[in-house]
C-alpha positions as CSV (number, residue, x, y, z in Angstrom):
1,M,12.2,293.1,-53.0
2,T,8.6,293.0,-54.1
3,K,8.5,289.2,-54.1
4,A,9.9,289.1,-50.6
5,L,7.2,291.5,-49.4
6,V,4.5,289.3,-51.0
7,E,5.9,286.2,-49.2
8,I,5.9,288.1,-45.9
9,A,2.3,289.2,-46.5
10,K,1.3,285.6,-47.2
11,T,3.0,284.4,-44.1
12,V,1.3,287.0,-41.9
13,I,-2.1,286.3,-43.5
14,Q,-1.7,282.6,-42.9
15,S,-0.7,283.1,-39.3
16,E,-3.8,285.3,-38.7
17,T,-6.0,282.8,-40.5
18,D,-4.7,280.0,-38.2
19,S,-5.3,282.1,-35.1
20,I,-8.9,282.8,-36.1
21,L,-9.6,279.2,-36.9
22,K,-8.3,278.3,-33.4
23,L,-10.9,280.7,-31.9
24,K,-13.7,278.6,-33.5
25,D,-12.9,275.7,-31.1
26,R,-12.9,278.1,-28.1
27,A,-16.5,279.3,-28.6
28,D,-18.3,277.6,-25.7
29,Q,-20.6,278.4,-22.8
30,N,-18.1,280.9,-21.5
31,F,-18.5,282.9,-24.6
32,I,-22.3,282.8,-24.2
33,D,-22.1,283.8,-20.6
34,A,-19.7,286.8,-21.3
35,S,-22.0,287.9,-24.2
36,T,-25.0,287.7,-22.0
37,L,-23.4,289.7,-19.2
38,L,-22.4,292.5,-21.7
39,Q,-25.8,292.5,-23.3
40,D,-27.6,292.7,-19.9
41,C,-25.2,295.3,-18.4
42,Q,-27.2,298.2,-17.0
43,G,-24.1,300.3,-16.2
44,K,-20.7,300.9,-17.7
45,V,-18.3,298.3,-18.8
46,V,-14.9,298.7,-17.2
47,L,-11.8,297.1,-18.7
48,I,-8.3,297.0,-17.1
49,G,-4.9,295.7,-18.2
50,T,-1.3,296.5,-18.5
51,R,1.0,296.4,-21.5
52,K,-0.4,294.3,-24.3
53,S,-3.6,293.4,-22.4
54,G,-4.0,297.1,-21.7
55,Q,-3.7,297.9,-25.4
56,T,-6.3,295.2,-26.2
57,A,-8.6,296.6,-23.5
58,R,-8.4,300.1,-24.9
59,K,-9.3,298.7,-28.4
60,I,-12.3,296.8,-26.9
61,V,-13.4,300.0,-25.1
62,A,-13.3,301.9,-28.4
63,R,-15.3,299.2,-30.1
64,L,-17.9,299.0,-27.4
65,A,-18.2,302.8,-27.3
66,S,-18.7,302.9,-31.1
67,T,-21.6,300.5,-30.8
68,G,-23.3,302.5,-28.0
69,T,-22.1,300.5,-24.9
70,P,-20.7,302.8,-22.3
71,A,-17.2,301.6,-21.5
72,F,-13.9,302.9,-20.2
73,F,-10.4,301.8,-19.5
74,V,-8.7,302.0,-16.1
75,H,-5.0,301.3,-15.6
76,P,-4.7,298.7,-12.7
77,G,-2.2,300.9,-10.9
78,L,-4.8,303.7,-10.7
79,A,-7.8,301.3,-9.9
80,T,-7.0,301.2,-6.2
81,S,-6.7,305.0,-5.8
């Protein structure tokens, strides 16, 4: 049982490592532009999303708020109300 859990852990860690390494190749001018927009933002940052992207947006909002950037999440179904 313990050996199987260690193998599962190693598989997950390798998968996460591969994903992070893929991000390296995606860091381009779009990353710089997005970073600059966030840095220069004078108001609040609004993130939207549903399902998995909504969960990710909520996590980003929490991270931004913890670093002093005013941010909040809006469900897209409520954004038009």
